[in-house]
C-alpha positions in Angstrom: 135.7 78.9 98.3 131.7 78.7 97.4 130.7 80.4 94.3 127.3 81.7 93.3 126.5 81.3 89.1 124.9 84.0 87.8 123.4 83.3 84.4 122.2 86.7 81.8 121.8 86.6 78.2 122.6 82.7 78.3 126.5 83.3 79.7 127.5 82.3 83.2 129.7 84.4 85.8 131.5 83.6 88.7 131.3 85.2 91.6 132.3 84.6 95.4 129.8 84.1 97.7 130.9 86.6 100.3 131.3 89.5 97.4 127.9 88.1 96.0 125.8 88.5 99.5 128.0 91.6 99.8 126.5 93.3 97.1 123.1 92.2 97.6 122.6 93.6 100.8 124.2 96.9 99.7 122.3 97.1 96.5 118.8 96.3 98.9 119.4 99.0 101.2 120.3 101.5 98.3 116.8 100.9 96.7 115.2 101.9 100.0 116.0 105.0 101.0 114.0 105.0 103.9 116.2 102.4 105.4 115.1 98.4 105.8 114.9 96.5 108.8 118.1 94.1 109.2 115.5 91.0 110.3 114.2 91.8 106.5 117.9 91.4 105.1 118.5 88.3 107.1 115.3 86.5 106.5 115.4 86.8 102.7 119.3 85.6 103.2 118.0 82.7 105.2 115.6 81.8 102.6 118.3 81.3 100.2 120.2 79.4 102.4 122.8 81.8 103.9 123.1 81.9 107.8 122.1 84.4 109.8 125.9 85.2 111.1 127.0 85.4 107.6 124.4 87.9 106.8 125.3 89.8 110.1 129.0 89.7 109.1 128.3 91.2 106.0 126.4 94.2 107.5 128.7 94.7 109.9 131.4 94.8 107.4 129.7 97.5 105.4 128.9 99.6 108.4 133.0 99.6 109.3 133.4 100.2 105.6 131.2 103.4 105.8 128.7 102.3 103.4 125.5 102.1 105.3 124.7 102.9 109.1 122.2 102.4 111.5 120.3 105.5 112.4 117.6 103.0 114.5 118.4 99.7 116.3 117.5 97.6 113.5 117.2 99.8 110.9 119.9 100.2 108.1 120.2 102.9 105.1 123.0 103.7 102.9 125.7 106.2 103.9 127.5 107.1 100.6 126.5 107.8 97.2 125.1 103.9 95.6 125.7 104.8 92.4 129.3 104.6 92.6 129.5 101.4 94.8 132.1 99.2 94.0 133.5 95.8 95.7 136.8 96.9 96.3 138.1 94.2 98.9 137.8 90.3 98.6 136.8 88.6 102.0 
């Protein structure tokens, strides 16, 4: 399993790569209440070395779990209250 190392206040935390991407994508979508373009999210993740297919898989899972929806093709919005979001499952 690949991990992402997060540093905060000189302390390190390790999180698996999928959970990191999952949380990142959802937090970005929650930040922009008017929606976010799918291509923008995948582009940012590609810049960080994350494949487009993995980014699309994460988006698909978030949709299927009811966290986000696509009101217009290529536009993503949060469906649930972002303040109560938790990663409930590990993939």
